[in-house]
C-alpha positions, 0 to 999 in steps of 0.5 A: 093215375097209374099204380106202381110198385118199387121194390128195394133199397131204402137208405137214410142219406145225409148230404153234404155240399162243399167247395171242395173235397176234403184231402188225407185227414183233412175236414171241410166245412159244408155250405149245406146239409140235407138229410132224406131217404135215399136208395134206388127204389125210394129216390124212384117212389118219390119221384113218380108219387111228385108225377101223380102216380099210386107210389108203393114202396116195398122195402126193409125198414125196420123200426130204429130211429134211422127208420123212423126218419127214412119212413117220416120222409117217404111218406111226407112225399106220398109214398105208401110204405110197406115194410118187410121187416118184422115189428120189433126186429132189430134192422140196421138201415144203412146211412149213406155219406154224400158229398156234393162237389159246389162246383160241378154238382157231381156226387161221391157216396159212401154206403153199406147199402144192403150189406148190413142185413139180409131182408126176408121175403115179404109174406104173401098175406102183404103182397096180396094186400097191396094195390094191384099194380100196373108196373114194378120196379126192382132195383136189384137189392134185397134179392129174398123180396124180389125174388118174392114180388117176382112170384106174386106178379106171376099170380096176377092177370095181366101180369104187370110189366116189370122194369129193372134199374140196373146201374151196375151189375148184381148176380141176382140180375142173372134172374131178374133181367129174363123177367124184365119187361123193360131193362134200364140200364146205366152206359157202364152196366155190363152183363159179364161176357158182354161187351155191349150193356143193351146186348147182354141185357137182351142175351138174358131175357129183357125185352125192352132195352133203354140205356142212359148215357148222363147227359147224353140221348137216350137209347131204347129199344123194345124189339121192334123199333129202336131209337134216341132221345136228347137229355135238356140240356141243363147247368148241373148243380146236383146229380144226387139221386138223377138216374133215380128220378129217370126211373121213377119218371119213366116206371109212371109214364109206363103205368099211365100207358105212355110208349117206350119212346115218350115214357123215355122222353119224360123221364129225361125232362124229370132227371134234367130237372133234378140235375139242375136243382141242388138238394134231395127234394127241392126240385120236387116243386119243379115237376109238374104232376 
């Protein structure tokens, strides 16, 4: 069983499924409602745990009622949660409002992400007390936390592999791409000054690159070889968190020692399983650990 750290954002997602999208000043009745922890790092951690990895989440939660609900969901799904927020500190965890189109499975999200408060760097003592990771995924949220974790990884021998979840450009990525062993990019990702996502990531120092294209083949390159991986075809029922599922499965496979091409194949399988099921957690029962 590999050990994976997931470093970054947790939110609480309130998800409504509806056959129609509301217009201006209009109210519609949902056909389904789910409440679950969200955020790139948190969702990836849930996925990795379902696949049998020891899944450690380093995030900012706080102790309010929203955080309590998010933590309960994460722990119920096998994630070891480590909160960098000082006990008793008032930390406003973001609540994401999600609408999933019942006909297409496409999602729309409104969220403050990590904009409501700046999370402080975790203490070296906290990081030193965590199980030594095989793979560390960074999602680009909570910069002080990410930088602190990168500094900690430099003290470990051998240094764990770093996977960077880069769906859209964030200024912090200028610091994180140079330490990324694998930069997992969306096709829409752009590095300022570069038109091609993979070329931009490599120019800033990423050693291997994976580019996802939704239902189309995944591209991968590790500096010595390159190729594509087909994505299993499914009827899209719910796309919320599909990218996070891909990243969690990618990290878990790499932690088991899989080659990048095989890890991409596994990640594509898991992401397709997620898309084919309705709801943020019901699909986990279909994933073989």
